[in-house]
HTML snippet that shows the backbone in 3Dmol.js (N, CA, C, O; Angstrom):
<script src="https://3Dmol.org/build/3Dmol-min.js"></script>
<div id="view" style="width:600px;height:400px;position:relative"></div>
<script>
const pdb = `
ATOM      1  N   MET A   1      60.818  43.548 152.775  1.00  0.00           N
ATOM      2  CA  MET A   1      61.026  43.279 151.363  1.00  0.00           C
ATOM      3  C   MET A   1      61.441  41.814 151.188  1.00  0.00           C
ATOM      4  O   MET A   1      62.289  41.308 151.923  1.00  0.00           O
ATOM      5  N   ARG A   2      60.841  41.152 150.220  1.00  0.00           N
ATOM      6  CA  ARG A   2      61.139  39.734 150.019  1.00  0.00           C
ATOM      7  C   ARG A   2      62.452  39.557 149.266  1.00  0.00           C
ATOM      8  O   ARG A   2      62.925  40.467 148.585  1.00  0.00           O
ATOM      9  N   LYS A   3      63.027  38.369 149.404  1.00  0.00           N
ATOM     10  CA  LYS A   3      64.283  38.065 148.728  1.00  0.00           C
ATOM     11  C   LYS A   3      64.016  37.815 147.247  1.00  0.00           C
ATOM     12  O   LYS A   3      62.961  37.301 146.874  1.00  0.00           O
ATOM     13  N   ALA A   4      64.974  38.181 146.417  1.00  0.00           N
ATOM     14  CA  ALA A   4      64.869  37.947 144.987  1.00  0.00           C
ATOM     15  C   ALA A   4      64.981  36.454 144.705  1.00  0.00           C
ATOM     16  O   ALA A   4      65.739  35.745 145.366  1.00  0.00           O
ATOM     17  N   THR A   5      64.220  35.983 143.721  1.00  0.00           N
ATOM     18  CA  THR A   5      64.251  34.577 143.336  1.00  0.00           C
ATOM     19  C   THR A   5      64.877  34.438 141.952  1.00  0.00           C
ATOM     20  O   THR A   5      65.103  35.427 141.255  1.00  0.00           O
ATOM     21  N   ILE A   6      65.148  33.210 141.575  1.00  0.00           N
ATOM     22  CA  ILE A   6      65.697  32.938 140.250  1.00  0.00           C
ATOM     23  C   ILE A   6      64.712  33.396 139.163  1.00  0.00           C
ATOM     24  O   ILE A   6      65.118  33.780 138.067  1.00  0.00           O
ATOM     25  N   ILE A   7      63.430  33.348 139.482  1.00  0.00           N
ATOM     26  CA  ILE A   7      62.400  33.806 138.537  1.00  0.00           C
ATOM     27  C   ILE A   7      62.521  35.309 138.325  1.00  0.00           C
ATOM     28  O   ILE A   7      62.416  35.789 137.196  1.00  0.00           O
ATOM     29  N   ASP A   8      62.741  36.051 139.402  1.00  0.00           N
ATOM     30  CA  ASP A   8      62.913  37.506 139.313  1.00  0.00           C
ATOM     31  C   ASP A   8      64.126  37.847 138.436  1.00  0.00           C
ATOM     32  O   ASP A   8      64.073  38.754 137.605  1.00  0.00           O
ATOM     33  N   VAL A   9      65.212  37.105 138.639  1.00  0.00           N
ATOM     34  CA  VAL A   9      66.436  37.341 137.858  1.00  0.00           C
ATOM     35  C   VAL A   9      66.174  37.065 136.390  1.00  0.00           C
ATOM     36  O   VAL A   9      66.581  37.845 135.529  1.00  0.00           O
ATOM     37  N   ALA A  10      65.495  35.957 136.093  1.00  0.00           N
ATOM     38  CA  ALA A  10      65.202  35.597 134.699  1.00  0.00           C
ATOM     39  C   ALA A  10      64.349  36.667 134.024  1.00  0.00           C
ATOM     40  O   ALA A  10      64.610  37.047 132.883  1.00  0.00           O
ATOM     41  N   GLU A  11      63.337  37.147 134.727  1.00  0.00           N
ATOM     42  CA  GLU A  11      62.476  38.197 134.162  1.00  0.00           C
ATOM     43  C   GLU A  11      63.260  39.482 133.921  1.00  0.00           C
ATOM     44  O   GLU A  11      63.113  40.107 132.871  1.00  0.00           O
ATOM     45  N   ARG A  12      64.092  39.884 134.881  1.00  0.00           N
ATOM     46  CA  ARG A  12      64.871  41.118 134.753  1.00  0.00           C
ATOM     47  C   ARG A  12      65.850  41.029 133.585  1.00  0.00           C
ATOM     48  O   ARG A  12      66.039  42.000 132.852  1.00  0.00           O
ATOM     49  N   ALA A  13      66.476  39.848 133.411  1.00  0.00           N
ATOM     50  CA  ALA A  13      67.480  39.676 132.361  1.00  0.00           C
ATOM     51  C   ALA A  13      66.850  39.337 131.008  1.00  0.00           C
ATOM     52  O   ALA A  13      67.512  39.439 129.975  1.00  0.00           O
ATOM     53  N   GLY A  14      65.582  38.936 131.006  1.00  0.00           N
ATOM     54  CA  GLY A  14      64.917  38.580 129.764  1.00  0.00           C
ATOM     55  C   GLY A  14      65.367  37.230 129.224  1.00  0.00           C
ATOM     56  O   GLY A  14      65.457  37.032 128.013  1.00  0.00           O
ATOM     57  N   VAL A  15      65.649  36.301 130.139  1.00  0.00           N
ATOM     58  CA  VAL A  15      66.101  34.964 129.752  1.00  0.00           C
ATOM     59  C   VAL A  15      65.276  33.932 130.516  1.00  0.00           C
ATOM     60  O   VAL A  15      64.436  34.283 131.345  1.00  0.00           O
ATOM     61  N   SER A  16      65.527  32.655 130.226  1.00  0.00           N
ATOM     62  CA  SER A  16      64.806  31.592 130.915  1.00  0.00           C
ATOM     63  C   SER A  16      65.431  31.317 132.280  1.00  0.00           C
ATOM     64  O   SER A  16      66.556  31.729 132.564  1.00  0.00           O
ATOM     65  N   ILE A  17      64.673  30.612 133.112  1.00  0.00           N
ATOM     66  CA  ILE A  17      65.171  30.215 134.422  1.00  0.00           C
ATOM     67  C   ILE A  17      66.375  29.301 134.257  1.00  0.00           C
ATOM     68  O   ILE A  17      67.337  29.401 135.019  1.00  0.00           O
ATOM     69  N   LYS A  18      66.335  28.414 133.272  1.00  0.00           N
ATOM     70  CA  LYS A  18      67.446  27.492 133.030  1.00  0.00           C
ATOM     71  C   LYS A  18      68.723  28.257 132.685  1.00  0.00           C
ATOM     72  O   LYS A  18      69.811  27.867 133.109  1.00  0.00           O
ATOM     73  N   THR A  19      68.599  29.335 131.925  1.00  0.00           N
ATOM     74  CA  THR A  19      69.777  30.139 131.581  1.00  0.00           C
ATOM     75  C   THR A  19      70.372  30.761 132.832  1.00  0.00           C
ATOM     76  O   THR A  19      71.592  30.786 132.990  1.00  0.00           O
ATOM     77  N   VAL A  20      69.532  31.260 133.716  1.00  0.00           N
ATOM     78  CA  VAL A  20      70.030  31.814 134.976  1.00  0.00           C
ATOM     79  C   VAL A  20      70.737  30.716 135.757  1.00  0.00           C
ATOM     80  O   VAL A  20      71.812  30.941 136.315  1.00  0.00           O
ATOM     81  N   SER A  21      70.147  29.543 135.799  1.00  0.00           N
ATOM     82  CA  SER A  21      70.756  28.418 136.494  1.00  0.00           C
ATOM     83  C   SER A  21      72.120  28.078 135.906  1.00  0.00           C
ATOM     84  O   SER A  21      73.067  27.809 136.645  1.00  0.00           O
ATOM     85  N   ARG A  22      72.223  28.090 134.582  1.00  0.00           N
ATOM     86  CA  ARG A  22      73.510  27.809 133.936  1.00  0.00           C
ATOM     87  C   ARG A  22      74.572  28.829 134.332  1.00  0.00           C
ATOM     88  O   ARG A  22      75.726  28.472 134.568  1.00  0.00           O
ATOM     89  N   VAL A  23      74.183  30.082 134.403  1.00  0.00           N
ATOM     90  CA  VAL A  23      75.137  31.135 134.781  1.00  0.00           C
ATOM     91  C   VAL A  23      75.551  30.973 136.242  1.00  0.00           C
ATOM     92  O   VAL A  23      76.737  31.041 136.562  1.00  0.00           O
ATOM     93  N   VAL A  24      74.583  30.760 137.123  1.00  0.00           N
ATOM     94  CA  VAL A  24      74.875  30.628 138.555  1.00  0.00           C
ATOM     95  C   VAL A  24      75.781  29.429 138.825  1.00  0.00           C
ATOM     96  O   VAL A  24      76.660  29.487 139.685  1.00  0.00           O
ATOM     97  N   ASN A  25      75.560  28.345 138.087  1.00  0.00           N
ATOM     98  CA  ASN A  25      76.336  27.123 138.288  1.00  0.00           C
ATOM     99  C   ASN A  25      77.560  27.026 137.376  1.00  0.00           C
ATOM    100  O   ASN A  25      78.202  25.978 137.309  1.00  0.00           O
ATOM    101  N   ALA A  26      77.880  28.110 136.679  1.00  0.00           N
ATOM    102  CA  ALA A  26      79.061  28.195 135.799  1.00  0.00           C
ATOM    103  C   ALA A  26      79.105  27.062 134.787  1.00  0.00           C
ATOM    104  O   ALA A  26      80.165  26.495 134.522  1.00  0.00           O
ATOM    105  N   GLU A  27      77.938  26.733 134.217  1.00  0.00           N
ATOM    106  CA  GLU A  27      77.883  25.705 133.187  1.00  0.00           C
ATOM    107  C   GLU A  27      78.316  26.302 131.847  1.00  0.00           C
ATOM    108  O   GLU A  27      78.221  27.513 131.646  1.00  0.00           O
ATOM    109  N   PRO A  28      78.790  25.457 130.933  1.00  0.00           N
ATOM    110  CA  PRO A  28      79.223  25.953 129.634  1.00  0.00           C
ATOM    111  C   PRO A  28      78.024  26.303 128.730  1.00  0.00           C
ATOM    112  O   PRO A  28      76.865  26.123 129.104  1.00  0.00           O
ATOM    113  N   HIS A  29      78.338  26.788 127.576  1.00  0.00           N
ATOM    114  CA  HIS A  29      77.345  27.074 126.524  1.00  0.00           C
ATOM    115  C   HIS A  29      76.422  28.239 126.860  1.00  0.00           C
ATOM    116  O   HIS A  29      75.231  28.204 126.548  1.00  0.00           O
ATOM    117  N   VAL A  30      76.968  29.261 127.492  1.00  0.00           N
ATOM    118  CA  VAL A  30      76.222  30.496 127.725  1.00  0.00           C
ATOM    119  C   VAL A  30      77.002  31.613 127.044  1.00  0.00           C
ATOM    120  O   VAL A  30      78.191  31.802 127.304  1.00  0.00           O
ATOM    121  N   ARG A  31      76.331  32.339 126.185  1.00  0.00           N
ATOM    122  CA  ARG A  31      76.999  33.435 125.491  1.00  0.00           C
ATOM    123  C   ARG A  31      77.481  34.477 126.495  1.00  0.00           C
ATOM    124  O   ARG A  31      76.813  34.742 127.494  1.00  0.00           O
ATOM    125  N   PRO A  32      78.637  35.063 126.224  1.00  0.00           N
ATOM    126  CA  PRO A  32      79.151  36.106 127.132  1.00  0.00           C
ATOM    127  C   PRO A  32      78.167  37.261 127.328  1.00  0.00           C
ATOM    128  O   PRO A  32      78.041  37.789 128.433  1.00  0.00           O
ATOM    129  N   SER A  33      77.475  37.652 126.261  1.00  0.00           N
ATOM    130  CA  SER A  33      76.516  38.758 126.390  1.00  0.00           C
ATOM    131  C   SER A  33      75.342  38.370 127.282  1.00  0.00           C
ATOM    132  O   SER A  33      74.835  39.199 128.038  1.00  0.00           O
ATOM    133  N   THR A  34      74.907  37.116 127.198  1.00  0.00           N
ATOM    134  CA  THR A  34      73.823  36.635 128.049  1.00  0.00           C
ATOM    135  C   THR A  34      74.284  36.545 129.492  1.00  0.00           C
ATOM    136  O   THR A  34      73.554  36.927 130.406  1.00  0.00           O
ATOM    137  N   LYS A  35      75.496  36.042 129.700  1.00  0.00           N
ATOM    138  CA  LYS A  35      76.051  35.951 131.050  1.00  0.00           C
ATOM    139  C   LYS A  35      76.127  37.332 131.685  1.00  0.00           C
ATOM    140  O   LYS A  35      75.831  37.498 132.869  1.00  0.00           O
ATOM    141  N   GLU A  36      76.518  38.307 130.902  1.00  0.00           N
ATOM    142  CA  GLU A  36      76.616  39.674 131.411  1.00  0.00           C
ATOM    143  C   GLU A  36      75.242  40.201 131.833  1.00  0.00           C
ATOM    144  O   GLU A  36      75.117  40.823 132.888  1.00  0.00           O
ATOM    145  N   LYS A  37      74.203  39.955 131.011  1.00  0.00           N
ATOM    146  CA  LYS A  37      72.851  40.396 131.365  1.00  0.00           C
ATOM    147  C   LYS A  37      72.377  39.755 132.662  1.00  0.00           C
ATOM    148  O   LYS A  37      71.794  40.420 133.518  1.00  0.00           O
ATOM    149  N   VAL A  38      72.635  38.452 132.798  1.00  0.00           N
ATOM    150  CA  VAL A  38      72.218  37.740 134.004  1.00  0.00           C
ATOM    151  C   VAL A  38      73.003  38.244 135.213  1.00  0.00           C
ATOM    152  O   VAL A  38      72.429  38.464 136.280  1.00  0.00           O
ATOM    153  N   ASP A  39      74.303  38.426 135.050  1.00  0.00           N
ATOM    154  CA  ASP A  39      75.126  38.936 136.151  1.00  0.00           C
ATOM    155  C   ASP A  39      74.651  40.315 136.607  1.00  0.00           C
ATOM    156  O   ASP A  39      74.622  40.593 137.806  1.00  0.00           O
ATOM    157  N   LEU A  40      74.283  41.169 135.672  1.00  0.00           N
ATOM    158  CA  LEU A  40      73.768  42.498 136.027  1.00  0.00           C
ATOM    159  C   LEU A  40      72.448  42.394 136.784  1.00  0.00           C
ATOM    160  O   LEU A  40      72.227  43.114 137.757  1.00  0.00           O
ATOM    161  N   ALA A  41      71.571  41.495 136.335  1.00  0.00           N
ATOM    162  CA  ALA A  41      70.284  41.302 137.009  1.00  0.00           C
ATOM    163  C   ALA A  41      70.501  40.766 138.421  1.00  0.00           C
ATOM    164  O   ALA A  41      69.833  41.199 139.361  1.00  0.00           O
ATOM    165  N   ILE A  42      71.436  39.824 138.573  1.00  0.00           N
ATOM    166  CA  ILE A  42      71.747  39.269 139.891  1.00  0.00           C
ATOM    167  C   ILE A  42      72.242  40.371 140.820  1.00  0.00           C
ATOM    168  O   ILE A  42      71.815  40.458 141.972  1.00  0.00           O
ATOM    169  N   ALA A  43      73.136  41.205 140.320  1.00  0.00           N
ATOM    170  CA  ALA A  43      73.692  42.289 141.127  1.00  0.00           C
ATOM    171  C   ALA A  43      72.623  43.319 141.504  1.00  0.00           C
ATOM    172  O   ALA A  43      72.561  43.762 142.651  1.00  0.00           O
ATOM    173  N   SER A  44      71.791  43.693 140.547  1.00  0.00           N
ATOM    174  CA  SER A  44      70.799  44.732 140.820  1.00  0.00           C
ATOM    175  C   SER A  44      69.714  44.254 141.782  1.00  0.00           C
ATOM    176  O   SER A  44      69.162  45.052 142.540  1.00  0.00           O
ATOM    177  N   LEU A  45      69.404  42.953 141.755  1.00  0.00           N
ATOM    178  CA  LEU A  45      68.366  42.419 142.641  1.00  0.00           C
ATOM    179  C   LEU A  45      68.930  41.908 143.963  1.00  0.00           C
ATOM    180  O   LEU A  45      68.175  41.673 144.907  1.00  0.00           O
ATOM    181  N   GLY A  46      70.241  41.735 144.040  1.00  0.00           N
ATOM    182  CA  GLY A  46      70.849  41.196 145.241  1.00  0.00           C
ATOM    183  C   GLY A  46      70.519  39.722 145.433  1.00  0.00           C
ATOM    184  O   GLY A  46      70.373  39.253 146.561  1.00  0.00           O
ATOM    185  N   TYR A  47      70.404  38.996 144.327  1.00  0.00           N
ATOM    186  CA  TYR A  47      70.038  37.573 144.372  1.00  0.00           C
ATOM    187  C   TYR A  47      71.142  36.733 144.986  1.00  0.00           C
ATOM    188  O   TYR A  47      72.320  36.902 144.673  1.00  0.00           O
ATOM    189  N   GLU A  48      70.742  35.824 145.868  1.00  0.00           N
ATOM    190  CA  GLU A  48      71.646  34.835 146.444  1.00  0.00           C
ATOM    191  C   GLU A  48      70.947  33.488 146.356  1.00  0.00           C
ATOM    192  O   GLU A  48      69.800  33.367 146.788  1.00  0.00           O
ATOM    193  N   PRO A  49      71.614  32.464 145.804  1.00  0.00           N
ATOM    194  CA  PRO A  49      70.983  31.148 145.717  1.00  0.00           C
ATOM    195  C   PRO A  49      70.610  30.628 147.107  1.00  0.00           C
ATOM    196  O   PRO A  49      71.324  30.862 148.082  1.00  0.00           O
ATOM    197  N   ASN A  50      69.489  29.924 147.180  1.00  0.00           N
ATOM    198  CA  ASN A  50      69.007  29.355 148.431  1.00  0.00           C
ATOM    199  C   ASN A  50      69.796  28.079 148.712  1.00  0.00           C
ATOM    200  O   ASN A  50      69.665  27.091 147.989  1.00  0.00           O
ATOM    201  N   GLN A  51      70.608  28.102 149.754  1.00  0.00           N
ATOM    202  CA  GLN A  51      71.472  26.962 150.066  1.00  0.00           C
ATOM    203  C   GLN A  51      70.671  25.731 150.487  1.00  0.00           C
ATOM    204  O   GLN A  51      71.075  24.609 150.185  1.00  0.00           O
ATOM    205  N   ALA A  52      69.562  25.914 151.166  1.00  0.00           N
ATOM    206  CA  ALA A  52      68.741  24.769 151.572  1.00  0.00           C
ATOM    207  C   ALA A  52      68.172  24.072 150.340  1.00  0.00           C
ATOM    208  O   ALA A  52      68.154  22.843 150.273  1.00  0.00           O
ATOM    209  N   ALA A  53      67.712  24.848 149.372  1.00  0.00           N
ATOM    210  CA  ALA A  53      67.168  24.267 148.144  1.00  0.00           C
ATOM    211  C   ALA A  53      68.265  23.556 147.355  1.00  0.00           C
ATOM    212  O   ALA A  53      68.030  22.494 146.779  1.00  0.00           O
ATOM    213  N   ARG A  54      69.453  24.137 147.331  1.00  0.00           N
ATOM    214  CA  ARG A  54      70.552  23.489 146.620  1.00  0.00           C
ATOM    215  C   ARG A  54      70.912  22.152 147.254  1.00  0.00           C
ATOM    216  O   ARG A  54      71.203  21.186 146.549  1.00  0.00           O
ATOM    217  N   SER A  55      70.892  22.093 148.584  1.00  0.00           N
ATOM    218  CA  SER A  55      71.183  20.839 149.285  1.00  0.00           C
ATOM    219  C   SER A  55      70.137  19.781 148.977  1.00  0.00           C
ATOM    220  O   SER A  55      70.475  18.621 148.739  1.00  0.00           O
ATOM    221  N   LEU A  56      68.875  20.172 148.980  1.00  0.00           N
ATOM    222  CA  LEU A  56      67.815  19.226 148.665  1.00  0.00           C
ATOM    223  C   LEU A  56      67.927  18.726 147.223  1.00  0.00           C
ATOM    224  O   LEU A  56      67.748  17.535 146.965  1.00  0.00           O
ATOM    225  N   ALA A  57      68.216  19.612 146.303  1.00  0.00           N
ATOM    226  CA  ALA A  57      68.305  19.241 144.890  1.00  0.00           C
ATOM    227  C   ALA A  57      69.492  18.329 144.621  1.00  0.00           C
ATOM    228  O   ALA A  57      69.425  17.463 143.748  1.00  0.00           O
ATOM    229  N   SER A  58      70.572  18.514 145.360  1.00  0.00           N
ATOM    230  CA  SER A  58      71.772  17.701 145.137  1.00  0.00           C
ATOM    231  C   SER A  58      71.804  16.477 146.037  1.00  0.00           C
ATOM    232  O   SER A  58      72.757  15.700 145.987  1.00  0.00           O
ATOM    233  N   HIS A  59      70.764  16.290 146.870  1.00  0.00           N
ATOM    234  CA  HIS A  59      70.663  15.158 147.788  1.00  0.00           C
ATOM    235  C   HIS A  59      71.797  15.133 148.800  1.00  0.00           C
ATOM    236  O   HIS A  59      72.233  14.066 149.232  1.00  0.00           O
ATOM    237  N   ARG A  60      72.269  16.310 149.173  1.00  0.00           N
ATOM    238  CA  ARG A  60      73.288  16.442 150.217  1.00  0.00           C
ATOM    239  C   ARG A  60      72.725  17.303 151.338  1.00  0.00           C
ATOM    240  O   ARG A  60      71.880  18.167 151.104  1.00  0.00           O
ATOM    241  N   SER A  61      73.185  17.069 152.521  1.00  0.00           N
ATOM    242  CA  SER A  61      72.715  17.887 153.640  1.00  0.00           C
ATOM    243  C   SER A  61      73.857  18.546 154.362  1.00  0.00           C
ATOM    244  O   SER A  61      73.639  19.272 155.331  1.00  0.00           O
TER     245      SER A  61
END
`;
const viewer = $3Dmol.createViewer("view");
viewer.addModel(pdb, "pdb");
viewer.setStyle({}, {cartoon: {color: "spectrum"}});
viewer.zoomTo();
viewer.render();
</script>
């Protein structure tokens, strides 16, 4: 079985990929009800952010 992606979480929660990113990164301006939907989708899919991708995106290794 393949690992869940941020796209899978967004589809399950019915939100955009950026909204999932905001929730995962604890950014402001996310409605509590939206955060709850995303958190439920993350839990049900067993989503874990890809640490290698995060390092590349932040230019840290």
